[in-house]
Phi, psi and omega in degrees: 000134180256152179239135177269108183285352181272357180292127181259157178198183179245134175278165179300321180297318180296320179297317180296319180295317179298319180297319180297318180297316180297317182298316179296321179296315180296317179300317179296320179296315180298317179298318179297317178299320179298318180295321177299316181296318178297320180297318178300317181297318180298316179299320181294318178296321178295320179297318178298317180299318178297320178295320179296322179293314180295324178301319181290319177301316178297322180297318182294336181278358181257093178225153185265332182222166180273311184267150183305125181222129182303129175085356181233137175292130187236152176300318182289350176285344185287119179207192179301118180054032179219151178103155180076184182260350181259122184284154172288154178125209188281142173229122183263129183228136173268127179256108187295321186284351179252056179055035180051042176283152178259128179242144178252121176256147176248123184244124176224168177208151178239146187231135172241126175278134179233150182230134178277114197237147173276103185264348181244015172058033176259008178084001182238121177302140185220347188217139173277124177243141180275145180310128183103343178290151174289135179115345178286134181304149177240121358284155179287153175306145183284347176239111180301149179293331173196161176238125176270119185246130173244114180263125178251131176233126180237155179201168177249124183279174184301340179268006178085007180272139178277127180238159178204156173225158177228131179237128182252142176206169178242149177239122181262156180282056178240119183297143175306326184277001189250140175222133185295339183250009183282125174258119184249179192264355181286165185301325183285354184241010184284320186271087183243152173298150177286137180240128179297145184219141176251110182298153176281176182236145173293150007271001185284319182233130182254122181257142179239129172281131187267358177087357179240020182090352180256163177226162179220146178201158167282135190278350181240147179301321177221155176297154173282124183245122180233111179267118179242096184066238178267003183257132173254120174255120183239125183232143170203166178227155172246147182239129171257130185217169179227136178272120177252168183303322186256342182197173175251126182256135173279128182261324187202144177230132175247124178251130181237144173226131177234135186216144172259142186222159171254128189228168169227148178293140183240005179088187182284137180191193180273130177211171185251145167283163182286146162287154181205158179280132181222165180249123184262012182101343179233324184203170175279134179227168175261119174273114187289153175287164181237149177277126180222170172271126180195179173298141178227170176221178176216156181297136181270096181095164186262350185273049180224159176303146183300332183292345176295335177300316178290318180303308183293323183291317194259338188282067178221140181248157172235165178296326178296321178298319179293317179299326181270003176062031177229077185224170182275301181201138176244155179233119181062031179082000183240167176306137183293148177271178180232138187217158171247122179283128183269169182297333180274006178091354179278168182240125180262117182296144172258116185230344182239157178304131181097346179292138181276149175205162178261145180218151174225129187232149178248133178237148172233141178284123180231119183052039176089352183241144175283124178244145178295142182232158175302157183299150174299143179241109184273123177273315184196163175229142183219140182239153178193171178293152178292352178261354190298315186274006175290336180275130184300320183292315180292327176297317178296320178295322181294310181294327176296321178295312183295320178295323177293323179295321179293314180298320180297322179295318179295318184279346182076024180259177182292148181289146178287163177282146177289154174305138187264002185257029186263348180292154185230151172242133184210157171275177177305130183156193183239147177210137182274134172258159178237141174241132178234137178253136178256121183243143173224119182299145172297135184244158173292162180301317181294320178297314182295320179294321178296318179293320179298319179296322178298315181295316180297328180278357179075022179288129184287340185266017181299329182294336180292344183245011178255119180281079182245159184214140177245109191241135175286114182252015185308315184268005184239348181257172184260140183238147179203147175249134182294318180237094186289344176288336179273311178205137174259166174221133185289146179208055185288156178296147177295121184209120181239010181277163176252115179205076185303329181300326179261019179064032174252119184242026178080005179224167174209168187238132170219143175081010177272114177280132179236100184286132186244313184213163185298142179144186180231135177225152176266136176260128179254138177229121182240129176246126177295147180281174175057211188288329182295338176292334179275325180275349181071027182250174184287162176296153186247010176206164182299332183259359186300323184303327186289350175275355181280169180229143182239135171237111177238028186266359180267125179254140174246120177253124179260125183224097176280172183295133181279091179199169179293331177279128182269149180233140183228191179221157173237113184250126182224148176285153172245110179256132188231131177235140179229136180253116179240125179053038177083358181249126179271134181213164177296146176292141169274121186252001181240314188269104184289351180275349181273147181297332183272010183292135175227124181274095183289349176292346176280354177291128179252127179239120177237172177219146181225119001292146185288127181213333189216178178243158181229077179297151181252136176244127180242090181293168180276158177074208183268038179267139187290124173294159179206160172245153183221100176279114191248157179059046176272121179294146176297342182266357183283134173225139180161206185242135167261117193249133181249141175220131181210138177223149173216127182304138176070019179226142166277133183247127174243127178254135177228153179237130174261127184264168184305331181276004178093350180289147179240126180235146175283112185196155177257016183205155168256122181255123178251116179268347174229152181288160177287143172248004176193165177294130179271115189247101179060026175278332179245147176221149173256133177244123178251123178242126182240134179229133180300137177280000000 
């Protein structure tokens, strides 16, 4: 028998050593993964703490008066753990990514009063001195020049360690409701210096000629939407201006704030009737509200914006208010009721002191202060592509339609038909739609009769005396597709917080059509009536829904290439984060004057092998930007490559895959072709850090 001495093998000792090495490697990997998970949880808790601190700073800046006044939040009330509507102490937060664990944060704040003081006796203030410092005049001014606030938030992490952060900010004695350049409608605010103004451009801003040489427009493409807990604060302004040979002058500015609140009935007490726009025979003026005895309410809990105190107290009507035509909202000809919407969709009436109810209030800035106004009155809602109003003819048709709708409401005649050229045909891919609401304030009988007489007489300037508004409701109205297999339309919850761990990047998407397969579907857009249509919240009474308006007249036809080879699209969100001075926040993608502005149009998207294009859409407001790679053959395999640069910033690109994993990469690699349109399965994340 012969033996082959070249046969190789493993001895028992070698096997044991190899097993030990593998075991140590696996143990180290598991330990590393655990540390990564713990690190993610710590980062998430720190982010929540930073949000809680910033929330308190914002809360302290919301005051109605400077000096301490009973029943009103005041600047002078701000002190150590005092001031604002959010109390010091414990705040309980559920963290979804940490097995939905509940964490308790402790929030406190310290305040230093400062005075801008003349320290060298030349008659000119030159230095900020803190209360108690030598050099402050005696007696000191009763209103400090600023308050330095340090908000401290502490918590215990999963390992039992106590952590804390401190955020410092300043609060100036400037009312939230005050703006140095705001021109309001009361007698004391009419004679203002002329301010140069640059009108906006369609399709973002719609301007109306009023027939008297003046024009009016909302100055922002979309309202500012700020979600604070369960409260949505929505603000926008309208500008009335005149075009002169050498410049455009701003004549008047109207600032509006609308907010939803949780309230409880407080019994009979002093409350105000609404201020409202009226016609005095020559011009529009503000008729101020009056203090009367009536049913009142109060804010339910302290974790709400301070302005909810006024909302809950005053938004109640009496029959006398209705008879005098100075009321908030009536139902069936009578003072509106108050209800709490239950989880099953029913409404529980609030009838006794202490009963909870939901409320939504509209405010207008008058002489620097926000005053309650009658509820918004929605005439109609209309939807179209974000490219629709780029054409001069369609823009003219649109404004003619809205003006006809306003005139018809005044005259009591039938509403005009919407423009019929708004339907779209598209291949697989994404396209942003816009929804606009046409509002006309409720007028007194005399005001309405005067306006009616102007229209009947053919006066071109009747619009100058009609309190109407054209508001972008894209991010505040509800969207739906009749046949979602053909095309879907986004309708995400209103969300403006920053929480990347939970996929919240300070933006959300509504009205984005995502074409999937050939066919035709109707897109429906519904705007709630009255004030809830502006806050994007649910109706607050059983009959509230009937004040809403629906537009389901826009059709989307999807037409892919007629061939044996199928073509699809890959639609992905673009989420952007920027770190400034150590604080991470959502990128500002519209307003180039903000420090957090990032021009996403500089993003370059290519594909290899090259076959298709990937246009980028950057909607207005806090709407999520997206890319749409269109006409992708089912046989295409390769890389979709992203490139982005911003001066003075380090840029990190990450890709989120369909399974939720996020990898640092500048490309999406497809090893197999698409068999259907990919709809928000992939996302690009851009992270920028100052160098």
